[in-house]
N, CA and C atoms of all chains as a GROMACS GRO file, in nm:
protein
  627
    1MET      N    1  -0.986  15.467  11.178
    1MET     CA    2  -1.018  15.366  11.281
    1MET      C    3  -1.071  15.437  11.406
    2SER      N    4  -1.178  15.386  11.462
    2SER     CA    5  -1.237  15.451  11.578
    2SER      C    6  -1.150  15.433  11.702
    3ALA      N    7  -1.177  15.518  11.802
    3ALA     CA    8  -1.100  15.510  11.928
    3ALA      C    9  -1.117  15.373  11.990
    4PHE      N   10  -1.238  15.321  11.980
    4PHE     CA   11  -1.269  15.190  12.039
    4PHE      C   12  -1.182  15.082  11.975
    5LYS      N   13  -1.178  15.084  11.840
    5LYS     CA   14  -1.100  14.982  11.769
    5LYS      C   15  -0.951  14.997  11.797
    6ARG      N   16  -0.905  15.122  11.802
    6ARG     CA   17  -0.763  15.146  11.832
    6ARG      C   18  -0.727  15.094  11.969
    7THR      N   19  -0.817  15.121  12.066
    7THR     CA   20  -0.789  15.077  12.202
    7THR      C   21  -0.790  14.925  12.210
    8ILE      N   22  -0.888  14.864  12.143
    8ILE     CA   23  -0.896  14.717  12.140
    8ILE      C   24  -0.766  14.661  12.082
    9THR      N   25  -0.722  14.722  11.971
    9THR     CA   26  -0.600  14.675  11.904
    9THR      C   27  -0.481  14.690  11.997
   10LEU      N   28  -0.472  14.807  12.061
   10LEU     CA   29  -0.360  14.834  12.152
   10LEU      C   30  -0.357  14.733  12.266
   11LEU      N   31  -0.473  14.715  12.329
   11LEU     CA   32  -0.479  14.623  12.443
   11LEU      C   33  -0.450  14.479  12.401
   12THR      N   34  -0.500  14.444  12.281
   12THR     CA   35  -0.475  14.308  12.231
   12THR      C   36  -0.326  14.287  12.209
   13LEU      N   37  -0.262  14.387  12.146
   13LEU     CA   38  -0.119  14.376  12.121
   13LEU      C   39  -0.041  14.367  12.252
   14LEU      N   40  -0.082  14.451  12.347
   14LEU     CA   41  -0.013  14.452  12.476
   14LEU      C   42  -0.032  14.319  12.547
   15THR      N   43  -0.154  14.265  12.536
   15THR     CA   44  -0.183  14.141  12.606
   15THR      C   45  -0.114  14.023  12.539
   16LEU      N   46  -0.127  14.015  12.405
   16LEU     CA   47  -0.068  13.901  12.335
   16LEU      C   48   0.083  13.907  12.335
   17GLY      N   49   0.136  14.030  12.341
   17GLY     CA   50   0.281  14.047  12.341
   17GLY      C   51   0.349  13.977  12.457
   18GLY      N   52   0.273  13.952  12.561
   18GLY     CA   53   0.333  13.889  12.678
   18GLY      C   54   0.267  13.758  12.714
   19CYS      N   55   0.223  13.685  12.612
   19CYS     CA   56   0.155  13.559  12.638
   19CYS      C   57   0.240  13.463  12.721
   20GLY      N   58   0.372  13.472  12.703
   20GLY     CA   59   0.460  13.381  12.775
   20GLY      C   60   0.457  13.407  12.924
   21ASP      N   61   0.425  13.526  12.964
   21ASP     CA   62   0.423  13.559  13.104
   21ASP      C   63   0.301  13.645  13.132
   22ILE      N   64   0.206  13.586  13.197
   22ILE     CA   65   0.079  13.655  13.219
   22ILE      C   66   0.096  13.779  13.308
   23MET      N   67   0.193  13.775  13.401
   23MET     CA   68   0.211  13.891  13.488
   23MET      C   69   0.271  14.011  13.412
   24SER      N   70   0.351  13.982  13.309
   24SER     CA   71   0.402  14.093  13.226
   24SER      C   72   0.286  14.159  13.156
   25SER      N   73   0.194  14.078  13.103
   25SER     CA   74   0.074  14.133  13.038
   25SER      C   75  -0.009  14.213  13.139
   26TYR      N   76  -0.014  14.159  13.259
   26TYR     CA   77  -0.091  14.225  13.365
   26TYR      C   78  -0.034  14.366  13.392
   27TYR      N   79   0.099  14.371  13.410
   27TYR     CA   80   0.163  14.500  13.437
   27TYR      C   81   0.149  14.596  13.317
   28LYS      N   82   0.154  14.538  13.196
   28LYS     CA   83   0.137  14.622  13.077
   28LYS      C   84  -0.003  14.683  13.074
   29SER      N   85  -0.104  14.606  13.113
   29SER     CA   86  -0.240  14.661  13.112
   29SER      C   87  -0.257  14.767  13.221
   30VAL      N   88  -0.187  14.749  13.334
   30VAL     CA   89  -0.190  14.851  13.440
   30VAL      C   90  -0.125  14.980  13.388
   31SER      N   91  -0.012  14.964  13.319
   31SER     CA   92   0.057  15.080  13.260
   31SER      C   93  -0.033  15.152  13.161
   32THR      N   94  -0.101  15.074  13.077
   32THR     CA   95  -0.191  15.132  12.977
   32THR      C   96  -0.300  15.215  13.046
   33THR      N   97  -0.354  15.161  13.156
   33THR     CA   98  -0.458  15.232  13.229
   33THR      C   99  -0.402  15.360  13.292
   34ALA      N  100  -0.281  15.351  13.346
   34ALA     CA  101  -0.218  15.470  13.408
   34ALA      C  102  -0.193  15.578  13.301
   35ILE      N  103  -0.148  15.535  13.183
   35ILE     CA  104  -0.125  15.631  13.074
   35ILE      C  105  -0.258  15.692  13.030
   36ALA      N  106  -0.362  15.610  13.026
   36ALA     CA  107  -0.496  15.660  12.989
   36ALA      C  108  -0.542  15.763  13.092
   37ALA      N  109  -0.511  15.738  13.221
   37ALA     CA  110  -0.548  15.832  13.328
   37ALA      C  111  -0.478  15.965  13.308
   38VAL      N  112  -0.348  15.959  13.276
   38VAL     CA  113  -0.270  16.081  13.253
   38VAL      C  114  -0.326  16.157  13.132
   39THR      N  115  -0.352  16.084  13.024
   39THR     CA  116  -0.406  16.146  12.903
   39THR      C  117  -0.541  16.211  12.932
   40CYS      N  118  -0.626  16.136  13.001
   40CYS     CA  119  -0.760  16.185  13.035
   40CYS      C  120  -0.751  16.316  13.112
   41ARG      N  121  -0.662  16.319  13.215
   41ARG     CA  122  -0.652  16.437  13.301
   41ARG      C  123  -0.592  16.556  13.224
   42ASP      N  124  -0.494  16.526  13.138
   42ASP     CA  125  -0.429  16.632  13.058
   42ASP      C  126  -0.529  16.695  12.961
   43VAL      N  127  -0.603  16.608  12.893
   43VAL     CA  128  -0.700  16.654  12.794
   43VAL      C  129  -0.808  16.738  12.863
   44LEU      N  130  -0.852  16.692  12.981
   44LEU     CA  131  -0.953  16.766  13.056
   44LEU      C  132  -0.901  16.903  13.097
   45SER      N  133  -0.777  16.906  13.143
   45SER     CA  134  -0.717  17.033  13.188
   45SER      C  135  -0.709  17.133  13.073
   46VAL      N  136  -0.670  17.085  12.956
   46VAL     CA  137  -0.661  17.172  12.838
   46VAL      C  138  -0.800  17.225  12.801
   47ALA      N  139  -0.899  17.136  12.802
   47ALA     CA  140  -1.036  17.176  12.770
   47ALA      C  141  -1.088  17.278  12.871
   48HIS      N  142  -1.056  17.256  12.999
   48HIS     CA  143  -1.102  17.346  13.104
   48HIS      C  144  -1.038  17.485  13.088
   49GLU      N  145  -0.912  17.485  13.053
   49GLU     CA  146  -0.841  17.611  13.032
   49GLU      C  147  -0.908  17.691  12.919
   50GLN      N  148  -0.943  17.620  12.811
   50GLN     CA  149  -1.007  17.687  12.697
   50GLN      C  150  -1.147  17.738  12.734
   51LYS      N  151  -1.223  17.656  12.805
   51LYS     CA  152  -1.361  17.694  12.842
   51LYS      C  153  -1.361  17.814  12.937
   52THR      N  154  -1.274  17.808  13.039
   52THR     CA  155  -1.272  17.918  13.137
   52THR      C  156  -1.218  18.047  13.073
   53ALA      N  157  -1.123  18.033  12.980
   53ALA     CA  158  -1.070  18.152  12.911
   53ALA      C  159  -1.182  18.217  12.829
   54ALA      N  160  -1.265  18.132  12.767
   54ALA     CA  161  -1.379  18.182  12.688
   54ALA      C  162  -1.479  18.253  12.779
   55VAL      N  163  -1.498  18.197  12.899
   55VAL     CA  164  -1.590  18.257  12.996
   55VAL      C  165  -1.538  18.395  13.039
   56VAL      N  166  -1.409  18.402  13.068
   56VAL     CA  167  -1.347  18.530  13.107
   56VAL      C  168  -1.366  18.634  12.997
   57GLU      N  169  -1.346  18.592  12.874
   57GLU     CA  170  -1.361  18.682  12.759
   57GLU      C  171  -1.506  18.730  12.746
   58LYS      N  172  -1.598  18.635  12.761
   58LYS     CA  173  -1.741  18.669  12.747
   58LYS      C  174  -1.788  18.761  12.859
   59ALA      N  175  -1.731  18.740  12.979
   59ALA     CA  176  -1.772  18.819  13.096
   59ALA      C  177  -1.743  18.969  13.078
   60LYS      N  178  -1.654  19.001  12.985
   60LYS     CA  179  -1.623  19.142  12.960
   60LYS      C  180  -1.743  19.217  12.904
   61THR      N  181  -1.828  19.144  12.830
   61THR     CA  182  -1.944  19.209  12.767
   61THR      C  183  -2.078  19.152  12.813
   62ASP      N  184  -2.077  19.027  12.858
   62ASP     CA  185  -2.202  18.959  12.893
   62ASP      C  186  -2.181  18.870  13.016
   63LYS      N  187  -2.196  18.930  13.134
   63LYS     CA  188  -2.169  18.854  13.258
   63LYS      C  189  -2.270  18.742  13.280
   64ALA      N  190  -2.398  18.770  13.250
   64ALA     CA  191  -2.501  18.667  13.269
   64ALA      C  192  -2.476  18.548  13.174
   65GLY      N  193  -2.444  18.580  13.052
   65GLY     CA  194  -2.415  18.474  12.954
   65GLY      C  195  -2.292  18.394  12.993
   66ALA      N  196  -2.192  18.462  13.047
   66ALA     CA  197  -2.070  18.394  13.092
   66ALA      C  198  -2.100  18.300  13.207
   67GLN      N  199  -2.190  18.348  13.297
   67GLN     CA  200  -2.229  18.263  13.411
   67GLN      C  201  -2.300  18.136  13.361
   68VAL      N  202  -2.388  18.153  13.263
   68VAL     CA  203  -2.461  18.039  13.205
   68VAL      C  204  -2.361  17.939  13.145
   69ASP      N  205  -2.264  17.992  13.071
   69ASP     CA  206  -2.162  17.906  13.007
   69ASP      C  207  -2.083  17.828  13.112
   70LEU      N  208  -2.045  17.899  13.218
   70LEU     CA  209  -1.966  17.834  13.324
   70LEU      C  210  -2.050  17.726  13.395
   71ASP      N  211  -2.176  17.762  13.424
   71ASP     CA  212  -2.266  17.666  13.491
   71ASP      C  213  -2.291  17.543  13.404
   72LYS      N  214  -2.287  17.565  13.274
   72LYS     CA  215  -2.312  17.453  13.181
   72LYS      C  216  -2.188  17.362  13.173
   73TRP      N  217  -2.070  17.424  13.176
   73TRP     CA  218  -1.946  17.348  13.160
   73TRP      C  219  -1.906  17.271  13.285
   74LEU      N  220  -1.922  17.334  13.404
   74LEU     CA  221  -1.869  17.273  13.525
   74LEU      C  222  -1.921  17.131  13.555
   75PRO      N  223  -2.051  17.102  13.536
   75PRO     CA  224  -2.095  16.963  13.559
   75PRO      C  225  -2.028  16.863  13.464
   76THR      N  226  -2.008  16.907  13.339
   76THR     CA  227  -1.939  16.819  13.243
   76THR      C  228  -1.796  16.797  13.288
   77TYR      N  229  -1.732  16.906  13.333
   77TYR     CA  230  -1.594  16.898  13.382
   77TYR      C  231  -1.584  16.798  13.498
   78GLU      N  232  -1.678  16.810  13.592
   78GLU     CA  233  -1.676  16.721  13.709
   78GLU      C  234  -1.697  16.575  13.669
   79LYS      N  235  -1.784  16.555  13.571
   79LYS     CA  236  -1.814  16.419  13.525
   79LYS      C  237  -1.688  16.355  13.465
   80ILE      N  238  -1.619  16.432  13.381
   80ILE     CA  239  -1.498  16.379  13.317
   80ILE      C  240  -1.388  16.359  13.421
   81LYS      N  241  -1.380  16.454  13.516
   81LYS     CA  242  -1.280  16.443  13.621
   81LYS      C  243  -1.299  16.313  13.702
   82THR      N  244  -1.424  16.282  13.729
   82THR     CA  245  -1.455  16.158  13.801
   82THR      C  246  -1.408  16.036  13.721
   83THR      N  247  -1.429  16.042  13.590
   83THR     CA  248  -1.386  15.932  13.504
   83THR      C  249  -1.234  15.917  13.507
   84CYS      N  250  -1.163  16.031  13.497
   84CYS     CA  251  -1.016  16.028  13.499
   84CYS      C  252  -0.966  15.972  13.633
   85THR      N  253  -1.032  16.017  13.741
   85THR     CA  254  -0.994  15.969  13.875
   85THR      C  255  -1.020  15.819  13.885
   86GLY      N  256  -1.127  15.774  13.820
   86GLY     CA  257  -1.158  15.630  13.818
   86GLY      C  258  -1.045  15.551  13.754
   87LEU      N  259  -0.989  15.604  13.647
   87LEU     CA  260  -0.876  15.538  13.581
   87LEU      C  261  -0.755  15.533  13.673
   88LYS      N  262  -0.731  15.646  13.741
   88LYS     CA  263  -0.617  15.654  13.833
   88LYS      C  264  -0.633  15.551  13.946
   89VAL      N  265  -0.750  15.554  14.008
   89VAL     CA  266  -0.777  15.462  14.119
   89VAL      C  267  -0.771  15.317  14.071
   90GLY      N  268  -0.827  15.293  13.953
   90GLY     CA  269  -0.826  15.157  13.896
   90GLY      C  270  -0.685  15.105  13.877
   91SER      N  271  -0.596  15.190  13.825
   91SER     CA  272  -0.459  15.144  13.802
   91SER      C  273  -0.386  15.122  13.935
   92LYS      N  274  -0.416  15.208  14.034
   92LYS     CA  275  -0.352  15.190  14.165
   92LYS      C  276  -0.399  15.061  14.233
   93LEU      N  277  -0.531  15.038  14.225
   93LEU     CA  278  -0.586  14.916  14.286
   93LEU      C  279  -0.531  14.791  14.219
   94ALA      N  280  -0.522  14.798  14.086
   94ALA     CA  281  -0.470  14.683  14.010
   94ALA      C  282  -0.325  14.656  14.047
   95LEU      N  283  -0.249  14.763  14.068
   95LEU     CA  284  -0.108  14.746  14.106
   95LEU      C  285  -0.097  14.687  14.246
   96GLU      N  286  -0.184  14.735  14.336
   96GLU     CA  287  -0.184  14.682  14.472
   96GLU      C  288  -0.225  14.535  14.475
   97ALA      N  289  -0.312  14.498  14.379
   97ALA     CA  290  -0.361  14.360  14.374
   97ALA      C  291  -0.262  14.264  14.308
   98ALA      N  292  -0.156  14.320  14.247
   98ALA     CA  293  -0.061  14.237  14.171
   98ALA      C  294  -0.003  14.120  14.251
   99PRO      N  295   0.043  14.143  14.375
   99PRO     CA  296   0.099  14.028  14.449
   99PRO      C  297  -0.004  13.918  14.474
  100VAL      N  298  -0.128  13.960  14.499
  100VAL     CA  299  -0.236  13.863  14.524
  100VAL      C  300  -0.263  13.783  14.396
  101VAL      N  301  -0.267  13.856  14.284
  101VAL     CA  302  -0.293  13.791  14.156
  101VAL      C  303  -0.181  13.692  14.125
  102GLU      N  304  -0.058  13.735  14.151
  102GLU     CA  305   0.058  13.651  14.120
  102GLU      C  306   0.060  13.526  14.209
  103ALA      N  307   0.018  13.545  14.332
  103ALA     CA  308   0.024  13.433  14.425
  103ALA      C  309  -0.093  13.336  14.408
  104ALA      N  310  -0.200  13.384  14.347
  104ALA     CA  311  -0.320  13.301  14.336
  104ALA      C  312  -0.294  13.178  14.249
  105ILE      N  313  -0.360  13.072  14.284
  105ILE     CA  314  -0.343  12.947  14.207
  105ILE      C  315  -0.393  12.968  14.064
  106SER      N  316  -0.509  13.034  14.055
  106SER     CA  317  -0.567  13.058  13.922
  106SER      C  318  -0.526  13.196  13.873
  107LYS      N  319  -0.395  13.226  13.882
  107LYS     CA  320  -0.350  13.362  13.852
  107LYS      C  321  -0.381  13.406  13.709
  108LYS      N  322  -0.378  13.313  13.617
  108LYS     CA  323  -0.405  13.351  13.479
  108LYS      C  324  -0.547  13.407  13.468
  109LYS      N  325  -0.642  13.336  13.529
  109LYS     CA  326  -0.782  13.379  13.524
  109LYS      C  327  -0.798  13.515  13.594
  110ASP      N  328  -0.735  13.528  13.713
  110ASP     CA  329  -0.746  13.653  13.789
  110ASP      C  330  -0.686  13.770  13.711
  111ALA      N  331  -0.567  13.747  13.654
  111ALA     CA  332  -0.500  13.853  13.579
  111ALA      C  333  -0.582  13.894  13.458
  112MET      N  334  -0.637  13.797  13.387
  112MET     CA  335  -0.717  13.828  13.269
  112MET      C  336  -0.841  13.907  13.309
  113GLY      N  337  -0.899  13.871  13.425
  113GLY     CA  338  -1.016  13.944  13.475
  113GLY      C  339  -0.982  14.089  13.499
  114TRP      N  340  -0.865  14.113  13.560
  114TRP     CA  341  -0.821  14.251  13.585
  114TRP      C  342  -0.794  14.325  13.454
  115ILE      N  343  -0.731  14.256  13.359
  115ILE     CA  344  -0.699  14.318  13.230
  115ILE      C  345  -0.828  14.363  13.162
  116VAL      N  346  -0.929  14.277  13.167
  116VAL     CA  347  -1.059  14.310  13.105
  116VAL      C  348  -1.123  14.429  13.178
  117ARG      N  349  -1.116  14.427  13.312
  117ARG     CA  350  -1.175  14.537  13.390
  117ARG      C  351  -1.106  14.670  13.359
  118LEU      N  352  -0.973  14.666  13.352
  118LEU     CA  353  -0.898  14.788  13.321
  118LEU      C  354  -0.929  14.837  13.180
  119GLY      N  355  -0.941  14.741  13.088
  119GLY     CA  356  -0.978  14.776  12.950
  119GLY      C  357  -1.112  14.846  12.945
  120LYS      N  358  -1.206  14.797  13.022
  120LYS     CA  359  -1.340  14.857  13.025
  120LYS      C  360  -1.334  15.000  13.081
  121LEU      N  361  -1.250  15.018  13.183
  121LEU     CA  362  -1.232  15.153  13.241
  121LEU      C  363  -1.184  15.250  13.133
  122VAL      N  364  -1.087  15.206  13.053
  122VAL     CA  365  -1.031  15.292  12.948
  122VAL      C  366  -1.139  15.322  12.843
  123PHE      N  367  -1.216  15.220  12.803
  123PHE     CA  368  -1.323  15.242  12.704
  123PHE      C  369  -1.423  15.344  12.757
  124ASP      N  370  -1.463  15.327  12.884
  124ASP     CA  371  -1.562  15.417  12.944
  124ASP      C  372  -1.510  15.560  12.949
  125ALA      N  373  -1.381  15.573  12.980
  125ALA     CA  374  -1.322  15.708  12.987
  125ALA      C  375  -1.324  15.774  12.850
  126TYR      N  376  -1.285  15.700  12.747
  126TYR     CA  377  -1.285  15.754  12.612
  126TYR      C  378  -1.427  15.791  12.569
  127ALA      N  379  -1.523  15.707  12.609
  127ALA     CA  380  -1.663  15.733  12.574
  127ALA      C  381  -1.711  15.862  12.641
  128THR      N  382  -1.672  15.881  12.767
  128THR     CA  383  -1.713  16.002  12.840
  128THR      C  384  -1.653  16.126  12.776
  129LEU      N  385  -1.525  16.116  12.740
  129LEU     CA  386  -1.458  16.230  12.674
  129LEU      C  387  -1.523  16.259  12.539
  130ALA      N  388  -1.552  16.154  12.465
  130ALA     CA  389  -1.614  16.171  12.332
  130ALA      C  390  -1.753  16.232  12.346
  131GLU      N  391  -1.825  16.187  12.449
  131GLU     CA  392  -1.961  16.237  12.474
  131GLU      C  393  -1.958  16.388  12.502
  132ALA      N  394  -1.850  16.432  12.570
  132ALA     CA  395  -1.837  16.574  12.603
  132ALA      C  396  -1.778  16.653  12.486
  133GLY      N  397  -1.749  16.583  12.376
  133GLY     CA  398  -1.695  16.650  12.256
  133GLY      C  399  -1.549  16.686  12.269
  134ILE      N  400  -1.479  16.619  12.362
  134ILE     CA  401  -1.336  16.647  12.381
  134ILE      C  402  -1.255  16.545  12.303
  135LYS      N  403  -1.165  16.596  12.221
  135LYS     CA  404  -1.083  16.506  12.140
  135LYS      C  405  -0.956  16.468  12.213
  136ILE      N  406  -0.918  16.342  12.201
  136ILE     CA  407  -0.794  16.294  12.262
  136ILE      C  408  -0.689  16.292  12.152
  137PRO      N  409  -0.579  16.366  12.169
  137PRO     CA  410  -0.477  16.370  12.064
  137PRO      C  411  -0.427  16.230  12.030
  138GLY      N  412  -0.426  16.200  11.900
  138GLY     CA  413  -0.375  16.071  11.854
  138GLY      C  414  -0.476  15.959  11.860
  139VAL      N  415  -0.594  15.988  11.918
  139VAL     CA  416  -0.696  15.882  11.925
  139VAL      C  417  -0.812  15.912  11.834
  140ASN      N  418  -0.868  16.033  11.848
  140ASN     CA  419  -0.979  16.065  11.758
  140ASN      C  420  -0.954  16.198  11.690
  141MET      N  421   1.671  10.566  11.094
  141MET     CA  422   1.594  10.578  11.219
  141MET      C  423   1.685  10.627  11.333
  142GLU      N  424   1.803  10.567  11.336
  142GLU     CA  425   1.898  10.604  11.441
  142GLU      C  426   1.937  10.752  11.429
  143THR      N  427   1.952  10.797  11.302
  143THR     CA  428   1.989  10.937  11.276
  143THR      C  429   1.878  11.030  11.324
  144ILE      N  430   1.752  10.990  11.292
  144ILE     CA  431   1.638  11.074  11.332
  144ILE      C  432   1.631  11.086  11.484
  145VAL      N  433   1.645  10.972  11.551
  145VAL     CA  434   1.642  10.973  11.698
  145VAL      C  435   1.752  11.062  11.753
  146SER      N  436   1.868  11.054  11.691
  146SER     CA  437   1.982  11.135  11.735
  146SER      C  438   1.954  11.284  11.716
  147LEU      N  439   1.895  11.317  11.600
  147LEU     CA  440   1.863  11.458  11.571
  147LEU      C  441   1.759  11.512  11.670
  148VAL      N  442   1.656  11.429  11.693
  148VAL     CA  443   1.550  11.471  11.788
  148VAL      C  444   1.611  11.490  11.927
  149ALA      N  445   1.695  11.395  11.966
  149ALA     CA  446   1.758  11.402  12.099
  149ALA      C  447   1.844  11.528  12.110
  150THR      N  448   1.917  11.556  12.001
  150THR     CA  449   2.001  11.677  12.002
  150THR      C  450   1.913  11.801  12.012
  151GLY      N  451   1.803  11.801  11.934
  151GLY     CA  452   1.710  11.915  11.934
  151GLY      C  453   1.650  11.936  12.073
  152VAL      N  454   1.607  11.826  12.134
  152VAL     CA  455   1.549  11.835  12.269
  152VAL      C  456   1.654  11.888  12.367
  153GLY      N  457   1.776  11.838  12.351
  153GLY     CA  458   1.886  11.883  12.438
  153GLY      C  459   1.910  12.032  12.425
  154LYS      N  460   1.907  12.081  12.300
  154LYS     CA  461   1.927  12.225  12.275
  154LYS      C  462   1.814  12.306  12.340
  155LEU      N  463   1.692  12.254  12.324
  155LEU     CA  464   1.577  12.326  12.382
  155LEU      C  465   1.587  12.332  12.533
  156ILE      N  466   1.628  12.222  12.594
  156ILE     CA  467   1.643  12.219  12.741
  156ILE      C  468   1.748  12.321  12.785
  157GLU      N  469   1.856  12.330  12.704
  157GLU     CA  470   1.962  12.428  12.736
  157GLU      C  471   1.909  12.572  12.730
  158LEU      N  472   1.813  12.592  12.637
  158LEU     CA  473   1.760  12.728  12.618
  158LEU      C  474   1.663  12.772  12.728
  159ILE      N  475   1.598  12.676  12.792
  159ILE     CA  476   1.494  12.711  12.891
  159ILE      C  477   1.542  12.810  12.999
  160PRO      N  478   1.660  12.784  13.062
  160PRO     CA  479   1.704  12.883  13.164
  160PRO      C  480   1.723  13.022  13.106
  161VAL      N  481   1.767  13.028  12.978
  161VAL     CA  482   1.787  13.158  12.912
  161VAL      C  483   1.653  13.228  12.896
  162TRP      N  484   1.551  13.155  12.849
  162TRP     CA  485   1.418  13.214  12.830
  162TRP      C  486   1.364  13.263  12.963
  163VAL      N  487   1.377  13.176  13.066
  163VAL     CA  488   1.323  13.212  13.199
  163VAL      C  489   1.392  13.338  13.250
  164ALA      N  490   1.524  13.342  13.235
  164ALA     CA  491   1.600  13.459  13.283
  164ALA      C  492   1.558  13.585  13.208
  165ALA      N  493   1.546  13.574  13.075
  165ALA     CA  494   1.508  13.690  12.995
  165ALA      C  495   1.368  13.737  13.034
  166SER      N  496   1.279  13.641  13.053
  166SER     CA  497   1.141  13.674  13.086
  166SER      C  498   1.133  13.744  13.222
  167ALA      N  499   1.206  13.689  13.320
  167ALA     CA  500   1.203  13.747  13.455
  167ALA      C  501   1.260  13.888  13.455
  168GLU      N  502   1.368  13.906  13.377
  168GLU     CA  503   1.431  14.037  13.368
  168GLU      C  504   1.335  14.139  13.305
  169LYS      N  505   1.272  14.094  13.197
  169LYS     CA  506   1.177  14.180  13.126
  169LYS      C  507   1.059  14.215  13.218
  170LYS      N  508   1.012  14.114  13.288
  170LYS     CA  509   0.898  14.135  13.378
  170LYS      C  510   0.933  14.236  13.487
  171ALA      N  511   1.054  14.223  13.543
  171ALA     CA  512   1.098  14.315  13.649
  171ALA      C  513   1.105  14.458  13.595
  172GLU      N  514   1.152  14.470  13.471
  172GLU     CA  515   1.162  14.602  13.408
  172GLU      C  516   1.023  14.662  13.387
  173ILE      N  517   0.933  14.580  13.336
  173ILE     CA  518   0.795  14.625  13.311
  173ILE      C  519   0.728  14.664  13.443
  174GLU      N  520   0.751  14.580  13.545
  174GLU     CA  521   0.690  14.606  13.676
  174GLU      C  522   0.742  14.738  13.734
  175ALA      N  523   0.873  14.760  13.722
  175ALA     CA  524   0.933  14.883  13.776
  175ALA      C  525   0.878  15.007  13.705
  176LYS      N  526   0.865  14.997  13.574
  176LYS     CA  527   0.812  15.110  13.497
  176LYS      C  528   0.667  15.138  13.535
  177THR      N  529   0.591  15.030  13.551
  177THR     CA  530   0.450  15.044  13.588
  177THR      C  531   0.436  15.111  13.725
  178ARG      N  532   0.518  15.063  13.821
  178ARG     CA  533   0.512  15.120  13.956
  178ARG      C  534   0.550  15.269  13.956
  179SER      N  535   0.649  15.303  13.876
  179SER     CA  536   0.693  15.442  13.868
  179SER      C  537   0.583  15.530  13.807
  180LEU      N  538   0.519  15.476  13.704
  180LEU     CA  539   0.412  15.549  13.637
  180LEU      C  540   0.293  15.574  13.730
  181VAL      N  541   0.251  15.467  13.799
  181VAL     CA  542   0.136  15.477  13.889
  181VAL      C  543   0.169  15.567  14.009
  182ALA      N  544   0.294  15.560  14.056
  182ALA     CA  545   0.335  15.641  14.172
  182ALA      C  546   0.328  15.791  14.141
  183GLY      N  547   0.345  15.826  14.014
  183GLY     CA  548   0.342  15.968  13.977
  183GLY      C  549   0.202  16.023  13.952
  184LEU      N  550   0.102  15.936  13.955
  184LEU     CA  551  -0.034  15.980  13.921
  184LEU      C  552  -0.091  16.082  14.018
  185ASP      N  553  -0.071  16.058  14.148
  185ASP     CA  554  -0.129  16.150  14.249
  185ASP      C  555  -0.075  16.291  14.233
  186ALA      N  556   0.056  16.302  14.214
  186ALA     CA  557   0.118  16.435  14.200
  186ALA      C  558   0.067  16.504  14.074
  187LEU      N  559   0.056  16.427  13.967
  187LEU     CA  560   0.008  16.483  13.840
  187LEU      C  561  -0.137  16.532  13.852
  188PHE      N  562  -0.220  16.451  13.917
  188PHE     CA  563  -0.361  16.489  13.933
  188PHE      C  564  -0.374  16.610  14.026
  189SER      N  565  -0.292  16.614  14.132
  189SER     CA  566  -0.299  16.727  14.225
  189SER      C  567  -0.260  16.856  14.154
  190ALA      N  568  -0.155  16.850  14.074
  190ALA     CA  569  -0.111  16.968  14.000
  190ALA      C  570  -0.219  17.015  13.902
  191ALA      N  571  -0.282  16.918  13.834
  191ALA     CA  572  -0.388  16.952  13.739
  191ALA      C  573  -0.508  17.012  13.811
  192ASP      N  574  -0.542  16.957  13.929
  192ASP     CA  575  -0.654  17.010  14.008
  192ASP      C  576  -0.628  17.155  14.047
  193ALA      N  577  -0.505  17.182  14.094
  193ALA     CA  578  -0.469  17.317  14.136
  193ALA      C  579  -0.479  17.415  14.019
  194LYS      N  580  -0.429  17.372  13.904
  194LYS     CA  581  -0.433  17.457  13.784
  194LYS      C  582  -0.578  17.485  13.742
  195ASP      N  583  -0.660  17.379  13.743
  195ASP     CA  584  -0.800  17.394  13.702
  195ASP      C  585  -0.880  17.479  13.801
  196ASP      N  586  -0.851  17.461  13.931
  196ASP     CA  587  -0.920  17.542  14.033
  196ASP      C  588  -0.890  17.690  14.013
  197ALA      N  589  -0.765  17.719  13.981
  197ALA     CA  590  -0.725  17.859  13.959
  197ALA      C  591  -0.798  17.916  13.836
  198ALA      N  592  -0.812  17.834  13.732
  198ALA     CA  593  -0.882  17.879  13.611
  198ALA      C  594  -1.030  17.903  13.640
  199THR      N  595  -1.090  17.814  13.720
  199THR     CA  596  -1.231  17.830  13.757
  199THR      C  597  -1.251  17.959  13.837
  200GLN      N  598  -1.157  17.980  13.932
  200GLN     CA  599  -1.167  18.100  14.015
  200GLN      C  600  -1.153  18.228  13.931
  201ALA      N  601  -1.064  18.222  13.833
  201ALA     CA  602  -1.044  18.338  13.745
  201ALA      C  603  -1.171  18.368  13.666
  202ALA      N  604  -1.239  18.261  13.623
  202ALA     CA  605  -1.366  18.279  13.549
  202ALA      C  606  -1.472  18.339  13.642
  203ARG      N  607  -1.479  18.289  13.765
  203ARG     CA  608  -1.577  18.341  13.862
  203ARG      C  609  -1.549  18.488  13.895
  204ASP      N  610  -1.422  18.520  13.910
  204ASP     CA  611  -1.382  18.658  13.939
  204ASP      C  612  -1.421  18.751  13.824
  205ALA      N  613  -1.401  18.702  13.703
  205ALA     CA  614  -1.435  18.784  13.586
  205ALA      C  615  -1.586  18.810  13.580
  206ILE      N  616  -1.665  18.708  13.613
  206ILE     CA  617  -1.810  18.724  13.614
  206ILE      C  618  -1.853  18.822  13.725
  207ALA      N  619  -1.785  18.810  13.840
  207ALA     CA  620  -1.816  18.897  13.954
  207ALA      C  621  -1.762  19.039  13.935
  208GLY      N  622  -1.684  19.057  13.830
  208GLY     CA  623  -1.629  19.189  13.801
  208GLY      C  624  -1.510  19.226  13.886
  209LYS      N  625  -1.445  19.126  13.941
  209LYS     CA  626  -1.326  19.153  14.027
  209LYS      C  627  -1.202  19.177  13.942
   0.00000   0.00000   0.00000
């Protein structure tokens, strides 16, 4: 099963699991996004450790080649880091918006809108990681 | 007919009795989920800062190796 399908399944289960209370579903989707942010940052850190260790090793015999490798990796690293930060900020903003969502007359619609937005953030993050060839443990 | 009405009335009565229990369980569960979510999100900044520091050190080590330090 692809990461996309797994994530869809996970979010669907999380969302439907709390149909009786839309705010519980809302908080579950915020938690899912926060966990995705943690996973994203952890996976990036591990990848960065491996890439920089390889650069250090290469620099022993080929400094120019090591520089090229580092210059090639760092923009990818920054791109993924931005994505992970986006997940973190998204989950924080969603949590801050919770009282407003709960108080709103059309809270169900507002909460579902947030759940969809958070879901999209997670999909985008997984896509960015996959694009960079970084595997997420347990997902792909 | 009288029996059916009685059964339905009893059933409705039982359901009405259950509503406060459902509401209480739901509110309790929601509070628990909310607390866990808040705790999780609150820890994100520290986790990201620690990861940034670790990654910056690794980048610097790579740069130092290239510079021959």
